[in-house]
Each structure stands twice: as C-alpha cells, then as structure tokens.
Jmol script that loads the backbone (N, CA, C; Angstrom):
load data "model"
ATOM      1  N   MET A   1     127.298 128.453  75.775  1.00  0.00           N
ATOM      2  CA  MET A   1     126.604 127.204  76.054  1.00  0.00           C
ATOM      3  C   MET A   1     127.547 126.321  76.791  1.00  0.00           C
ATOM      4  N   PHE A   2     128.765 126.229  76.270  1.00  0.00           N
ATOM      5  CA  PHE A   2     129.704 125.236  76.952  1.00  0.00           C
ATOM      6  C   PHE A   2     129.843 125.612  78.421  1.00  0.00           C
ATOM      7  N   GLY A   3     130.107 126.891  78.696  1.00  0.00           N
ATOM      8  CA  GLY A   3     130.251 127.288  80.056  1.00  0.00           C
ATOM      9  C   GLY A   3     129.123 127.008  80.956  1.00  0.00           C
ATOM     10  N   ALA A   4     127.919 127.280  80.458  1.00  0.00           N
ATOM     11  CA  ALA A   4     126.678 126.931  81.201  1.00  0.00           C
ATOM     12  C   ALA A   4     126.532 125.442  81.405  1.00  0.00           C
ATOM     13  N   GLY A   5     126.840 124.690  80.433  1.00  0.00           N
ATOM     14  CA  GLY A   5     126.772 123.209  80.549  1.00  0.00           C
ATOM     15  C   GLY A   5     127.855 122.708  81.624  1.00  0.00           C
ATOM     16  N   ALA A   6     129.027 123.247  81.511  1.00  0.00           N
ATOM     17  CA  ALA A   6     130.054 122.859  82.497  1.00  0.00           C
ATOM     18  C   ALA A   6     129.720 123.285  83.931  1.00  0.00           C
ATOM     19  N   ALA A   7     129.152 124.487  84.054  1.00  0.00           N
ATOM     20  CA  ALA A   7     128.780 124.892  85.431  1.00  0.00           C
ATOM     21  C   ALA A   7     127.618 124.069  85.944  1.00  0.00           C
ATOM     22  N   SER A   8     126.668 123.732  85.163  1.00  0.00           N
ATOM     23  CA  SER A   8     125.501 122.982  85.638  1.00  0.00           C
ATOM     24  C   SER A   8     125.924 121.541  85.964  1.00  0.00           C
ATOM     25  N   ALA A   9     126.786 120.939  85.142  1.00  0.00           N
ATOM     26  CA  ALA A   9     127.281 119.593  85.351  1.00  0.00           C
ATOM     27  C   ALA A   9     128.097 119.620  86.673  1.00  0.00           C
ATOM     28  N   SER A  10     128.869 120.661  86.913  1.00  0.00           N
ATOM     29  CA  SER A  10     129.655 120.679  88.143  1.00  0.00           C
ATOM     30  C   SER A  10     128.801 120.745  89.318  1.00  0.00           C
ATOM     31  N   ALA A  11     127.705 121.598  89.213  1.00  0.00           N
ATOM     32  CA  ALA A  11     126.804 121.705  90.313  1.00  0.00           C
ATOM     33  C   ALA A  11     126.041 120.431  90.620  1.00  0.00           C
ATOM     34  N   VAL A  12     125.626 119.794  89.569  1.00  0.00           N
ATOM     35  CA  VAL A  12     124.920 118.429  89.767  1.00  0.00           C
ATOM     36  C   VAL A  12     125.923 117.435  90.410  1.00  0.00           C
ATOM     37  N   TRP A  13     127.159 117.397  89.909  1.00  0.00           N
ATOM     38  CA  TRP A  13     128.160 116.457  90.458  1.00  0.00           C
ATOM     39  C   TRP A  13     128.410 116.671  91.924  1.00  0.00           C
ATOM     40  N   PHE A  14     128.598 117.925  92.381  1.00  0.00           N
ATOM     41  CA  PHE A  14     128.998 118.139  93.744  1.00  0.00           C
ATOM     42  C   PHE A  14     127.742 117.996  94.642  1.00  0.00           C
ATOM     43  N   VAL A  15     126.564 118.322  94.172  1.00  0.00           N
ATOM     44  CA  VAL A  15     125.326 118.073  94.962  1.00  0.00           C
ATOM     45  C   VAL A  15     125.142 116.548  95.168  1.00  0.00           C
ATOM     46  N   SER A  16     125.295 115.794  94.083  1.00  0.00           N
ATOM     47  CA  SER A  16     125.081 114.291  94.203  1.00  0.00           C
ATOM     48  C   SER A  16     126.185 113.673  94.964  1.00  0.00           C
ATOM     49  N   LEU A  17     127.357 114.239  94.946  1.00  0.00           N
ATOM     50  CA  LEU A  17     128.471 113.755  95.768  1.00  0.00           C
ATOM     51  C   LEU A  17     128.185 113.938  97.241  1.00  0.00           C
ATOM     52  N   GLY A  18     127.654 115.091  97.616  1.00  0.00           N
ATOM     53  CA  GLY A  18     127.323 115.413  98.953  1.00  0.00           C
ATOM     54  C   GLY A  18     126.145 114.463  99.506  1.00  0.00           C
ATOM     55  N   TYR A  19     125.094 114.320  98.678  1.00  0.00           N
ATOM     56  CA  TYR A  19     123.991 113.525  99.128  1.00  0.00           C
ATOM     57  C   TYR A  19     124.364 112.105  99.127  1.00  0.00           C
ATOM     58  N   GLY A  20     125.187 111.624  98.179  1.00  0.00           N
ATOM     59  CA  GLY A  20     125.642 110.295  98.190  1.00  0.00           C
ATOM     60  C   GLY A  20     126.533 109.914  99.443  1.00  0.00           C
ATOM     61  N   ALA A  21     127.341 110.866  99.808  1.00  0.00           N
ATOM     62  CA  ALA A  21     128.162 110.625 100.993  1.00  0.00           C
ATOM     63  C   ALA A  21     127.284 110.557 102.286  1.00  0.00           C
ATOM     64  N   ARG A  22     126.256 111.300 102.310  1.00  0.00           N
ATOM     65  CA  ARG A  22     125.402 111.316 103.446  1.00  0.00           C
ATOM     66  C   ARG A  22     124.620 109.945 103.505  1.00  0.00           C
ATOM     67  N   LEU A  23     124.175 109.499 102.331  1.00  0.00           N
ATOM     68  CA  LEU A  23     123.503 108.201 102.336  1.00  0.00           C
ATOM     69  C   LEU A  23     124.400 106.999 102.593  1.00  0.00           C
ATOM     70  N   LEU A  24     125.675 107.120 102.215  1.00  0.00           N
ATOM     71  CA  LEU A  24     126.601 105.909 102.377  1.00  0.00           C
ATOM     72  C   LEU A  24     127.338 106.031 103.681  1.00  0.00           C
ATOM     73  N   ALA A  25     127.208 107.035 104.441  1.00  0.00           N
ATOM     74  CA  ALA A  25     127.953 107.187 105.687  1.00  0.00           C
ATOM     75  C   ALA A  25     127.691 106.094 106.679  1.00  0.00           C
ATOM     76  N   PRO A  26     126.450 105.546 106.863  1.00  0.00           N
ATOM     77  CA  PRO A  26     126.249 104.457 107.765  1.00  0.00           C
ATOM     78  C   PRO A  26     126.938 103.200 107.287  1.00  0.00           C
ATOM     79  N   LEU A  27     126.952 103.023 105.989  1.00  0.00           N
ATOM     80  CA  LEU A  27     127.645 101.728 105.455  1.00  0.00           C
ATOM     81  C   LEU A  27     129.120 101.809 105.728  1.00  0.00           C
ATOM     82  N   PHE A  28     129.747 102.918 105.521  1.00  0.00           N
ATOM     83  CA  PHE A  28     131.209 103.066 105.681  1.00  0.00           C
ATOM     84  C   PHE A  28     131.661 103.358 107.136  1.00  0.00           C
ATOM     85  N   ALA A  29     130.687 103.269 108.041  1.00  0.00           N
ATOM     86  CA  ALA A  29     131.073 103.441 109.412  1.00  0.00           C
ATOM     87  C   ALA A  29     131.710 102.061 109.921  1.00  0.00           C
ATOM     88  N   ARG A  30     131.447 101.010 109.205  1.00  0.00           N
ATOM     89  CA  ARG A  30     132.027  99.693 109.529  1.00  0.00           C
ATOM     90  C   ARG A  30     133.447  99.573 108.869  1.00  0.00           C
ATOM     91  N   PRO A  31     134.416  99.118 109.641  1.00  0.00           N
ATOM     92  CA  PRO A  31     135.820  98.968 109.117  1.00  0.00           C
ATOM     93  C   PRO A  31     135.892  98.065 107.917  1.00  0.00           C
ATOM     94  N   VAL A  32     135.046  96.990 107.926  1.00  0.00           N
ATOM     95  CA  VAL A  32     135.135  96.052 106.802  1.00  0.00           C
ATOM     96  C   VAL A  32     134.778  96.685 105.476  1.00  0.00           C
ATOM     97  N   ALA A  33     133.786  97.542 105.519  1.00  0.00           N
ATOM     98  CA  ALA A  33     133.346  98.252 104.245  1.00  0.00           C
ATOM     99  C   ALA A  33     134.501  99.094 103.791  1.00  0.00           C
ATOM    100  N   ARG A  34     135.119  99.844 104.682  1.00  0.00           N
ATOM    101  CA  ARG A  34     136.289 100.672 104.229  1.00  0.00           C
ATOM    102  C   ARG A  34     137.409  99.820 103.703  1.00  0.00           C
ATOM    103  N   ARG A  35     137.686  98.683 104.243  1.00  0.00           N
ATOM    104  CA  ARG A  35     138.733  97.733 103.693  1.00  0.00           C
ATOM    105  C   ARG A  35     138.354  97.262 102.314  1.00  0.00           C
ATOM    106  N   VAL A  36     137.090  96.927 102.074  1.00  0.00           N
ATOM    107  CA  VAL A  36     136.674  96.563 100.801  1.00  0.00           C
ATOM    108  C   VAL A  36     136.793  97.709  99.722  1.00  0.00           C
ATOM    109  N   LEU A  37     136.413  98.844 100.151  1.00  0.00           N
ATOM    110  CA  LEU A  37     136.549 100.063  99.252  1.00  0.00           C
ATOM    111  C   LEU A  37     138.057 100.285  98.965  1.00  0.00           C
ATOM    112  N   ASP A  38     138.911 100.166  99.976  1.00  0.00           N
ATOM    113  CA  ASP A  38     140.313 100.414  99.728  1.00  0.00           C
ATOM    114  C   ASP A  38     140.931  99.356  98.812  1.00  0.00           C
ATOM    115  N   ALA A  39     140.460  98.079  98.926  1.00  0.00           N
ATOM    116  CA  ALA A  39     140.931  97.009  98.097  1.00  0.00           C
ATOM    117  C   ALA A  39     140.477  97.277  96.668  1.00  0.00           C
ATOM    118  N   ALA A  40     139.192  97.739  96.509  1.00  0.00           N
ATOM    119  CA  ALA A  40     138.697  98.023  95.142  1.00  0.00           C
ATOM    120  C   ALA A  40     139.488  99.145  94.424  1.00  0.00           C
ATOM    121  N   ILE A  41     139.852 100.143  95.268  1.00  0.00           N
ATOM    122  CA  ILE A  41     140.613 101.241  94.696  1.00  0.00           C
ATOM    123  C   ILE A  41     142.010 100.772  94.344  1.00  0.00           C
ATOM    124  N   ALA A  42     142.605  99.970  95.203  1.00  0.00           N
ATOM    125  CA  ALA A  42     143.926  99.449  94.878  1.00  0.00           C
ATOM    126  C   ALA A  42     143.899  98.610  93.611  1.00  0.00           C
ATOM    127  N   LEU A  43     142.885  97.813  93.366  1.00  0.00           N
ATOM    128  CA  LEU A  43     142.808  96.981  92.158  1.00  0.00           C
ATOM    129  C   LEU A  43     142.734  97.953  90.897  1.00  0.00           C
ATOM    130  N   VAL A  44     141.856  98.944  91.029  1.00  0.00           N
ATOM    131  CA  VAL A  44     141.792  99.887  89.848  1.00  0.00           C
ATOM    132  C   VAL A  44     143.109 100.584  89.657  1.00  0.00           C
ATOM    133  N   MET A  45     143.811 101.010  90.645  1.00  0.00           N
ATOM    134  CA  MET A  45     145.077 101.622  90.510  1.00  0.00           C
ATOM    135  C   MET A  45     146.154 100.748  89.892  1.00  0.00           C
ATOM    136  N   PHE A  46     146.120  99.480  90.329  1.00  0.00           N
ATOM    137  CA  PHE A  46     147.071  98.495  89.676  1.00  0.00           C
ATOM    138  C   PHE A  46     146.706  98.244  88.238  1.00  0.00           C
ATOM    139  N   ALA A  47     145.395  98.156  87.943  1.00  0.00           N
ATOM    140  CA  ALA A  47     144.920  97.970  86.521  1.00  0.00           C
ATOM    141  C   ALA A  47     145.428  99.175  85.657  1.00  0.00           C
ATOM    142  N   ILE A  48     145.345 100.432  86.162  1.00  0.00           N
ATOM    143  CA  ILE A  48     145.696 101.529  85.434  1.00  0.00           C
ATOM    144  C   ILE A  48     147.239 101.604  85.254  1.00  0.00           C
ATOM    145  N   ALA A  49     147.986 101.142  86.284  1.00  0.00           N
ATOM    146  CA  ALA A  49     149.438 101.081  86.182  1.00  0.00           C
ATOM    147  C   ALA A  49     149.871 100.054  85.173  1.00  0.00           C
ATOM    148  N   LEU A  50     149.167  98.885  85.258  1.00  0.00           N
ATOM    149  CA  LEU A  50     149.469  97.929  84.267  1.00  0.00           C
ATOM    150  C   LEU A  50     149.218  98.275  82.810  1.00  0.00           C
ATOM    151  N   SER A  51     148.102  99.022  82.625  1.00  0.00           N
ATOM    152  CA  SER A  51     147.787  99.418  81.281  1.00  0.00           C
ATOM    153  C   SER A  51     148.745 100.536  80.769  1.00  0.00           C
ATOM    154  N   LEU A  52     149.257 101.340  81.756  1.00  0.00           N
ATOM    155  CA  LEU A  52     150.304 102.293  81.345  1.00  0.00           C
ATOM    156  C   LEU A  52     151.646 101.667  81.004  1.00  0.00           C
ATOM    157  N   ILE A  53     151.929 100.559  81.694  1.00  0.00           N
ATOM    158  CA  ILE A  53     153.189  99.851  81.492  1.00  0.00           C
ATOM    159  C   ILE A  53     153.214  99.219  80.074  1.00  0.00           C
ATOM    160  N   THR A  54     152.073  98.641  79.731  1.00  0.00           N
ATOM    161  CA  THR A  54     151.997  97.849  78.491  1.00  0.00           C
ATOM    162  C   THR A  54     151.744  98.686  77.253  1.00  0.00           C
TER     163      THR A  54
END
end "model"
wireframe off; spacefill off
backbone 0.3
color backbone group
C-alpha cells in the first residue's frame, strides 16, 4: 500500500509540475517575474538559514 501510494503521489506531482510549468511559462517570460521569483526564493533560503543558526 505504501509503495502504491508513493508511486501515485509521485506521478501526480510530476504531471502537475509539467502542466503548471506550461501554464506559467508566459508569466515567467518577463524578466521582472523571474526577478520576483528569485527574490522570493532568496528570502526563503535566508529564513531557513536563520532558523538553522538559531
């Protein structure tokens, strides 16, 4: 049961990742959107680093 659940969750994840990338491609064609995404990722990484330090 665990293996079947893990396999189906993986299939759902990768299919949704592919369709999501296709839907968001026009949005991320603009450089400003990529900069905003990069800034959000940087903030998350800094928050994780800060939580690991404390």
